[in-house]
VEXMARMI-525399 format. One record per atom (N, C-alpha, C): residue number from 1; residue in three letters; atom name; z negated, x negated, y negated. Coordinates in pm, 1 decimal. Atoms other than C-alpha are relative to their C-alpha. Layout:
<recs>
{rec NUM,"ala","CA",{Z,X,Y}},
...
</recs>
This chain:
<recs>
{rec 1,"met","N",{-156.8,56.5,44.3}},
{rec 1,"met","CA",{-15672.0,-9739.4,-6294.9}},
{rec 1,"met","C",{57.7,142.8,-36.3}},
{rec 2,"ala","N",{-91.3,-109.8,54.4}},
{rec 2,"ala","CA",{-15496.2,-9463.6,-6509.2}},
{rec 2,"ala","C",{147.0,-29.1,4.8}},
{rec 3,"ile","N",{-137.5,-35.3,-43.8}},
{rec 3,"ile","CA",{-15131.9,-9349.8,-6427.5}},
{rec 3,"ile","C",{80.4,-30.4,-104.1}},
{rec 4,"asp","N",{-97.2,17.8,129.9}},
{rec 4,"asp","CA",{-14871.4,-9443.6,-6679.7}},
{rec 4,"asp","C",{109.6,92.3,41.5}},
{rec 5,"tyr","N",{-75.3,-58.1,-10.4}},
{rec 5,"tyr","CA",{-14671.0,-9146.5,-6644.9}},
{rec 5,"tyr","C",{165.3,17.4,-77.9}},
{rec 6,"asn","N",{-134.4,36.3,43.6}},
{rec 6,"asn","CA",{-14379.2,-9234.2,-6888.5}},
{rec 6,"asn","C",{85.9,-12.9,58.9}},
{rec 7,"ala","N",{-111.0,111.8,-41.1}},
{rec 7,"ala","CA",{-14174.7,-9454.7,-6657.4}},
{rec 7,"ala","C",{42.3,157.1,74.9}},
{rec 8,"thr","N",{-81.5,-116.1,-80.9}},
{rec 8,"thr","CA",{-14149.7,-9081.9,-6451.5}},
{rec 8,"thr","C",{47.3,138.9,-59.7}},
{rec 9,"met","N",{-81.3,-162.7,43.5}},
{rec 9,"met","CA",{-14025.2,-8840.8,-6704.9}},
{rec 9,"met","C",{147.2,-46.5,-24.8}},
{rec 10,"asn","N",{-187.3,-1.9,3.7}},
{rec 10,"asn","CA",{-13665.6,-8769.0,-6715.8}},
{rec 10,"asn","C",{-10.8,61.0,-148.2}},
{rec 11,"leu","N",{-35.5,-20.4,94.0}},
{rec 11,"leu","CA",{-13636.1,-8733.6,-7075.1}},
{rec 11,"leu","C",{110.4,-77.1,-96.5}},
{rec 12,"pro","N",{-97.6,72.0,49.9}},
{rec 12,"pro","CA",{-13344.6,-8797.4,-7330.6}},
{rec 12,"pro","C",{-69.5,-139.2,-76.0}},
{rec 13,"lys","N",{93.3,84.0,124.8}},
{rec 13,"lys","CA",{-13428.3,-9137.7,-7557.1}},
{rec 13,"lys","C",{95.4,25.2,-134.0}},
{rec 14,"thr","N",{-0.1,-72.6,120.0}},
{rec 14,"thr","CA",{-13407.7,-9038.2,-7877.5}},
{rec 14,"thr","C",{-1.9,-104.3,-103.9}},
{rec 15,"asp","N",{66.6,53.6,74.6}},
{rec 15,"asp","CA",{-13483.6,-9181.8,-8216.1}},
{rec 15,"asp","C",{-103.7,49.6,-57.3}},
{rec 16,"phe","N",{123.8,-15.1,6.6}},
{rec 16,"phe","CA",{-13729.1,-8967.1,-8266.0}},
{rec 16,"phe","C",{-123.8,-42.1,25.0}},
{rec 17,"pro","N",{125.7,35.4,-32.0}},
{rec 17,"pro","CA",{-14083.3,-9054.7,-8320.1}},
{rec 17,"pro","C",{-90.8,65.6,91.3}},
{rec 18,"met","N",{72.0,-72.5,-90.2}},
{rec 18,"met","CA",{-14332.7,-8969.5,-8069.6}},
{rec 18,"met","C",{-100.3,99.9,-50.5}},
{rec 19,"arg","N",{125.6,-54.4,63.8}},
{rec 19,"arg","CA",{-14560.4,-8839.1,-8318.9}},
{rec 19,"arg","C",{71.8,51.7,-160.9}},
{rec 20,"ala","N",{-47.5,-69.9,140.0}},
{rec 20,"ala","CA",{-14480.4,-8602.9,-8656.6}},
{rec 20,"ala","C",{-29.1,-83.5,-100.8}},
{rec 21,"gly","N",{-6.2,85.7,166.0}},
{rec 21,"gly","CA",{-14666.7,-8828.4,-8882.7}},
{rec 21,"gly","C",{-7.0,119.4,-150.9}},
{rec 22,"leu","N",{-47.3,-100.8,154.3}},
{rec 22,"leu","CA",{-14649.6,-8496.8,-9149.0}},
{rec 22,"leu","C",{-136.2,-76.5,-53.3}},
{rec 23,"pro","N",{84.2,45.2,89.4}},
{rec 23,"pro","CA",{-14965.2,-8644.0,-9320.5}},
{rec 23,"pro","C",{86.2,-91.3,-71.8}},
{rec 24,"gln","N",{-120.8,134.5,84.4}},
{rec 24,"gln","CA",{-14761.1,-8979.3,-9408.4}},
{rec 24,"gln","C",{156.9,48.0,-52.6}},
{rec 25,"arg","N",{-143.4,-72.4,72.7}},
{rec 25,"arg","CA",{-14430.4,-8779.6,-9425.8}},
{rec 25,"arg","C",{8.9,68.2,-84.5}},
{rec 26,"glu","N",{-1.7,-127.8,104.9}},
{rec 26,"glu","CA",{-14487.8,-8488.1,-9634.6}},
{rec 26,"glu","C",{-3.7,-81.4,-142.8}},
{rec 27,"pro","N",{-56.0,33.6,148.8}},
{rec 27,"pro","CA",{-14534.0,-8692.8,-9976.2}},
{rec 27,"pro","C",{172.5,-35.1,-9.1}},
{rec 28,"glu","N",{-166.6,78.1,10.4}},
{rec 28,"glu","CA",{-14169.2,-8865.2,-9880.4}},
{rec 28,"glu","C",{51.4,144.8,-5.9}},
{rec 29,"met","N",{-113.1,-141.4,-55.8}},
{rec 29,"met","CA",{-14040.9,-8505.9,-9780.6}},
{rec 29,"met","C",{9.3,71.1,-133.0}},
{rec 30,"ile","N",{-40.5,-73.8,125.7}},
{rec 30,"ile","CA",{-14167.3,-8338.3,-10096.3}},
{rec 30,"ile","C",{79.6,-141.3,-92.3}},
{rec 31,"lys","N",{-22.5,96.6,115.1}},
{rec 31,"lys","CA",{-14093.6,-8641.6,-10335.9}},
{rec 31,"lys","C",{184.1,-3.5,6.5}},
{rec 32,"lys","N",{-129.8,-38.0,1.0}},
{rec 32,"lys","CA",{-13731.3,-8639.2,-10209.4}},
{rec 32,"lys","C",{61.2,150.4,-72.3}},
{rec 33,"trp","N",{-68.7,-57.1,44.8}},
{rec 33,"trp","CA",{-13666.6,-8293.1,-10266.6}},
{rec 33,"trp","C",{-28.9,45.7,-135.8}},
{rec 34,"gln","N",{56.8,29.8,112.1}},
{rec 34,"gln","CA",{-13825.9,-8355.6,-10607.5}},
{rec 34,"gln","C",{121.5,-39.4,-107.9}},
{rec 35,"asp","N",{-83.7,137.8,70.2}},
{rec 35,"asp","CA",{-13544.9,-8625.3,-10675.3}},
{rec 35,"asp","C",{109.4,72.7,37.3}},
{rec 36,"glu","N",{-125.0,-78.4,25.3}},
{rec 36,"glu","CA",{-13261.3,-8378.3,-10571.5}},
{rec 36,"glu","C",{-8.8,120.3,-45.6}},
{rec 37,"glu","N",{64.4,-143.9,43.6}},
{rec 37,"glu","CA",{-13417.3,-8051.1,-10756.5}},
{rec 37,"glu","C",{32.0,36.4,80.7}},
{rec 38,"leu","N",{-25.7,-70.8,-151.7}},
{rec 38,"leu","CA",{-13381.4,-7906.4,-10441.8}},
{rec 38,"leu","C",{-70.8,181.3,-67.6}},
{rec 39,"tyr","N",{105.8,-141.0,52.8}},
{rec 39,"tyr","CA",{-13603.5,-7590.3,-10608.1}},
{rec 39,"tyr","C",{115.2,51.2,-93.2}},
{rec 40,"gln","N",{-84.2,-49.7,105.1}},
{rec 40,"gln","CA",{-13389.5,-7586.5,-10941.0}},
{rec 40,"gln","C",{132.0,32.7,38.3}},
{rec 41,"lys","N",{-93.0,-70.3,-13.9}},
{rec 41,"lys","CA",{-13087.2,-7558.2,-10775.6}},
{rec 41,"lys","C",{44.4,115.9,73.8}},
{rec 42,"leu","N",{-17.3,-83.3,-99.5}},
{rec 42,"leu","CA",{-13169.8,-7294.4,-10530.9}},
{rec 42,"leu","C",{3.4,133.5,-127.2}},
{rec 43,"met","N",{-20.0,-152.1,93.1}},
{rec 43,"met","CA",{-13285.4,-7044.5,-10847.6}},
{rec 43,"met","C",{130.3,-11.2,-90.6}},
{rec 44,"glu","N",{-124.9,46.3,99.9}},
{rec 44,"glu","CA",{-12961.0,-7175.6,-11046.1}},
{rec 44,"glu","C",{89.0,134.2,73.5}},
{rec 45,"lys","N",{-66.7,-80.1,-48.1}},
{rec 45,"lys","CA",{-12757.7,-7047.8,-10771.1}},
{rec 45,"lys","C",{4.7,159.0,13.3}},
{rec 46,"asn","N",{5.4,-128.7,15.9}},
{rec 46,"asn","CA",{-12940.1,-6721.3,-10771.3}},
{rec 46,"asn","C",{-7.6,91.2,-140.8}},
{rec 47,"lys","N",{36.1,-51.3,145.1}},
{rec 47,"lys","CA",{-13007.3,-6685.4,-11132.8}},
{rec 47,"lys","C",{75.5,152.6,5.6}},
{rec 48,"asp","N",{-60.3,-122.4,12.8}},
{rec 48,"asp","CA",{-12779.5,-6339.4,-11128.0}},
{rec 48,"asp","C",{1.8,89.5,122.0}},
{rec 49,"leu","N",{-7.9,-86.7,-95.1}},
{rec 49,"leu","CA",{-12864.9,-6195.8,-10828.4}},
{rec 49,"leu","C",{-152.6,91.5,-48.6}},
{rec 50,"pro","N",{123.6,-114.9,-1.5}},
{rec 50,"pro","CA",{-13135.1,-5873.3,-10838.6}},
{rec 50,"pro","C",{-132.3,-85.7,50.4}},
{rec 51,"leu","N",{171.5,69.4,-5.3}},
{rec 51,"leu","CA",{-13517.7,-6018.1,-10896.4}},
{rec 51,"leu","C",{-59.8,111.4,97.0}},
{rec 52,"tyr","N",{61.4,-45.3,-81.6}},
{rec 52,"tyr","CA",{-13719.0,-5898.3,-10625.2}},
{rec 52,"tyr","C",{-157.5,-42.3,42.9}},
{rec 53,"val","N",{118.2,41.7,18.0}},
{rec 53,"val","CA",{-14091.5,-5914.8,-10637.0}},
{rec 53,"val","C",{-100.3,23.2,123.5}},
{rec 54,"leu","N",{89.8,-50.6,-104.4}},
{rec 54,"leu","CA",{-14316.7,-5952.7,-10333.9}},
{rec 54,"leu","C",{-147.1,-41.9,-28.1}},
{rec 55,"his","N",{156.5,24.8,15.8}},
{rec 55,"his","CA",{-14693.2,-5924.5,-10389.4}},
{rec 55,"his","C",{-54.8,-6.0,103.5}},
{rec 56,"asp","N",{140.9,4.5,-100.1}},
{rec 56,"asp","CA",{-14921.4,-6087.0,-10136.1}},
{rec 56,"asp","C",{-66.7,-27.2,-25.9}},
{rec 57,"gly","N",{169.1,2.8,63.5}},
{rec 57,"gly","CA",{-15255.1,-6027.5,-10180.7}},
{rec 57,"gly","C",{-128.2,-128.6,116.7}},
{rec 58,"pro","N",{81.0,113.6,-127.8}},
{rec 58,"pro","CA",{-15535.3,-6266.0,-9983.1}},
{rec 58,"pro","C",{42.7,-11.1,116.0}},
{rec 59,"pro","N",{-38.9,2.5,-131.0}},
{rec 59,"pro","CA",{-15491.0,-6390.8,-9667.9}},
{rec 59,"pro","C",{-77.8,62.1,72.8}},
{rec 60,"tyr","N",{82.2,-65.7,-134.4}},
{rec 60,"tyr","CA",{-15762.6,-6244.3,-9469.8}},
{rec 60,"tyr","C",{-94.7,113.2,-103.7}},
{rec 61,"ala","N",{23.4,-145.1,44.2}},
{rec 61,"ala","CA",{-15822.0,-5910.4,-9648.2}},
{rec 61,"ala","C",{-134.1,81.6,41.9}},
{rec 62,"asn","N",{94.1,-50.9,-57.6}},
{rec 62,"asn","CA",{-15987.5,-5740.9,-9366.0}},
{rec 62,"asn","C",{-101.1,-90.3,61.5}},
{rec 63,"gly","N",{80.1,79.0,-119.1}},
{rec 63,"gly","CA",{-16211.4,-5965.3,-9209.8}},
{rec 63,"gly","C",{32.3,-134.2,46.7}},
{rec 64,"asp","N",{-27.0,73.3,-120.3}},
{rec 64,"asp","CA",{-16168.5,-6237.2,-8975.1}},
{rec 64,"asp","C",{158.5,-36.6,16.5}},
{rec 65,"ile","N",{-147.7,-45.7,-35.2}},
{rec 65,"ile","CA",{-15800.1,-6366.3,-8916.3}},
{rec 65,"ile","C",{44.0,7.5,190.5}},
{rec 66,"his","N",{-62.1,-42.9,-147.2}},
{rec 66,"his","CA",{-15630.6,-6251.0,-8592.3}},
{rec 66,"his","C",{102.3,20.7,-4.3}},
{rec 67,"leu","N",{-177.0,1.1,-6.7}},
{rec 67,"leu","CA",{-15307.2,-6208.8,-8450.5}},
{rec 67,"leu","C",{98.7,83.2,-90.0}},
{rec 68,"gly","N",{-77.5,-104.4,71.0}},
{rec 68,"gly","CA",{-15180.8,-5927.7,-8669.3}},
{rec 68,"gly","C",{-13.5,-83.2,-103.4}},
{rec 69,"thr","N",{-2.0,63.2,167.4}},
{rec 69,"thr","CA",{-15250.9,-6142.6,-8970.3}},
{rec 69,"thr","C",{95.1,-165.5,-19.3}},
{rec 70,"ala","N",{-96.9,72.9,-22.7}},
{rec 70,"ala","CA",{-15047.1,-6407.3,-8830.9}},
{rec 70,"ala","C",{129.4,16.3,27.7}},
{rec 71,"leu","N",{-133.9,-95.7,-17.4}},
{rec 71,"leu","CA",{-14770.2,-6183.6,-8740.9}},
{rec 71,"leu","C",{8.6,-10.6,-141.5}},
{rec 72,"asn","N",{-23.2,-4.5,154.7}},
{rec 72,"asn","CA",{-14822.0,-6090.5,-9087.1}},
{rec 72,"asn","C",{98.4,-59.8,-73.5}},
{rec 73,"lys","N",{-57.5,134.4,37.4}},
{rec 73,"lys","CA",{-14759.2,-6414.1,-9227.6}},
{rec 73,"lys","C",{163.1,-52.7,40.6}},
{rec 74,"ile","N",{-195.3,28.1,-36.8}},
{rec 74,"ile","CA",{-14452.9,-6511.0,-9024.1}},
{rec 74,"ile","C",{75.2,81.0,-45.3}},
{rec 75,"leu","N",{-140.1,-85.0,14.2}},
{rec 75,"leu","CA",{-14255.1,-6207.0,-9096.2}},
{rec 75,"leu","C",{0.9,-13.7,-205.3}},
{rec 76,"lys","N",{34.6,32.9,131.5}},
{rec 76,"lys","CA",{-14400.0,-6246.3,-9463.6}},
{rec 76,"lys","C",{122.0,-173.5,-29.8}},
{rec 77,"ile","N",{-53.2,145.3,12.2}},
{rec 77,"ile","CA",{-14236.7,-6630.5,-9457.5}},
{rec 77,"ile","C",{180.3,3.9,71.9}},
{rec 78,"ile","N",{-103.3,-67.8,-2.9}},
{rec 78,"ile","CA",{-13904.1,-6464.4,-9267.2}},
{rec 78,"ile","C",{52.8,61.9,-90.4}},
{rec 79,"phe","N",{-35.3,-176.2,136.6}},
{rec 79,"phe","CA",{-13855.8,-6162.7,-9533.9}},
{rec 79,"phe","C",{35.6,-105.9,-106.6}},
{rec 80,"val","N",{60.9,91.9,162.3}},
{rec 80,"val","CA",{-13931.8,-6432.4,-9822.1}},
{rec 80,"val","C",{159.1,-98.5,27.1}},
{rec 81,"leu","N",{-133.2,118.0,-17.1}},
{rec 81,"leu","CA",{-13626.0,-6707.5,-9666.3}},
{rec 81,"leu","C",{112.7,102.9,25.0}},
{rec 82,"phe","N",{-119.1,-69.5,-10.7}},
{rec 82,"phe","CA",{-13373.7,-6441.3,-9597.4}},
{rec 82,"phe","C",{-0.9,46.9,-172.6}},
{rec 83,"leu","N",{-47.0,-92.0,89.2}},
{rec 83,"leu","CA",{-13418.5,-6288.1,-9950.5}},
{rec 83,"leu","C",{28.6,-110.5,-88.9}},
{rec 84,"cys","N",{-6.7,140.8,115.8}},
{rec 84,"cys","CA",{-13418.7,-6620.5,-10156.6}},
{rec 84,"cys","C",{142.3,-41.6,10.0}},
{rec 85,"his","N",{-97.1,112.9,-33.6}},
{rec 85,"his","CA",{-13131.3,-6788.5,-9943.9}},
{rec 85,"his","C",{118.5,62.5,-13.4}},
{rec 86,"phe","N",{-163.6,-34.9,-35.1}},
{rec 86,"phe","CA",{-12902.0,-6521.2,-9887.5}},
{rec 86,"phe","C",{30.2,137.7,-115.8}},
{rec 87,"ser","N",{-47.9,-94.0,85.6}},
{rec 87,"ser","CA",{-12935.1,-6191.5,-10147.3}},
{rec 87,"ser","C",{-75.3,20.0,-107.8}},
{rec 88,"phe","N",{63.6,-19.4,125.9}},
{rec 88,"phe","CA",{-13203.4,-6208.4,-10420.3}},
{rec 88,"phe","C",{-55.9,-132.7,-60.9}},
{rec 89,"leu","N",{128.9,133.6,48.1}},
{rec 89,"leu","CA",{-13399.5,-6428.9,-10671.2}},
{rec 89,"leu","C",{-140.7,75.4,33.4}},
{rec 90,"leu","N",{97.6,-58.3,4.0}},
{rec 90,"leu","CA",{-13730.0,-6359.5,-10552.9}},
{rec 90,"leu","C",{-93.6,-94.9,-55.8}},
{rec 91,"tyr","N",{91.2,55.9,53.7}},
{rec 91,"tyr","CA",{-14067.0,-6422.8,-10732.9}},
{rec 91,"tyr","C",{-159.5,39.3,94.7}},
{rec 92,"val","N",{77.3,-21.2,-62.3}},
{rec 92,"val","CA",{-14349.6,-6425.5,-10494.2}},
{rec 92,"val","C",{-160.9,12.2,-91.6}},
{rec 93,"asn","N",{118.6,-36.6,92.5}},
{rec 93,"asn","CA",{-14695.9,-6298.7,-10698.9}},
{rec 93,"asn","C",{-85.8,19.8,68.7}},
</recs>
C-alpha cells in the first residue's frame, strides 16, 4: 500500500498548478507576447541606444557539453539581458 504524503506536507495553498505544463503553455505565452508586440516595444525603447553586437558561436565548438559550456551559456544570457534591458540595443550574431 502506497502512502500519500500530500497530507503530511506543510506547504502553502496556492493557485499555481503542480506541474508547469510548458509544452502546452509555451504557445500561449508566445502568442501573448506577439499580441502585445513585446519585442517591438523593447526595440523601440532602445532604438537610440548604442548598438552592441554579441558574436555567439556554435554551442559545443570544443567537443562534448560540460559544466564550462553551461556556465558560458548562462553568463551570456545574463549579459544579454543586462545589455538589452538597461543600456544597449543588442544584436546577437
